[in-house]
C-alpha positions, 0 to 999 in steps of 0.5 A: 464229241462234246470233248472236242467241241471247243476245238471244233468251234475254234476251227469253225471260227477260223474258217468263218474269219477267212470266209470259207464256206466250210465253217458251216460243217463244224457248226453242224457237228457242234449241233449234232453233239448237242453243244451250245458252242458255235463258230460265232461263240469264239469270234473274240478269240479268233479276232485276237489271234495274230494270223501267220500262214508262213511255213515257218510259223506252221512248223513252229506250231506243229514241231514235236520234240525229238524222240530220245531212245537212250540218254546221252549220259546213260550211266549218270542217272539211275533212271536210265534204261540201261540201269533199269535193265541191270537192276531188273536182273541183278537179283536173278539166281544164275543156274548152276549145272552138275555133271552127273555123267562124271561119276560122282561119289558112290 
């Protein structure tokens, strides 16, 4: 839990700034983790942040990059999934079958 202590402190600080009573829960988690941080220790950072609770601002913060499964121009790049697949199997030996029921040489 010490790995996420700065995040817990920041969340607690933001809740305290908004006068929400739940900041005490984050302080309790920080104490249980043995961290020296608290919601009070990030007051300067929280006060310097510009507060914007609009949906557009929240969407901008949490928006993820669009996932691409195959590149648009897959043939132009050697690292494209299609080229990687073709290179992977290019050295495979194709099986050749001999029909022994045809008689062959005796």
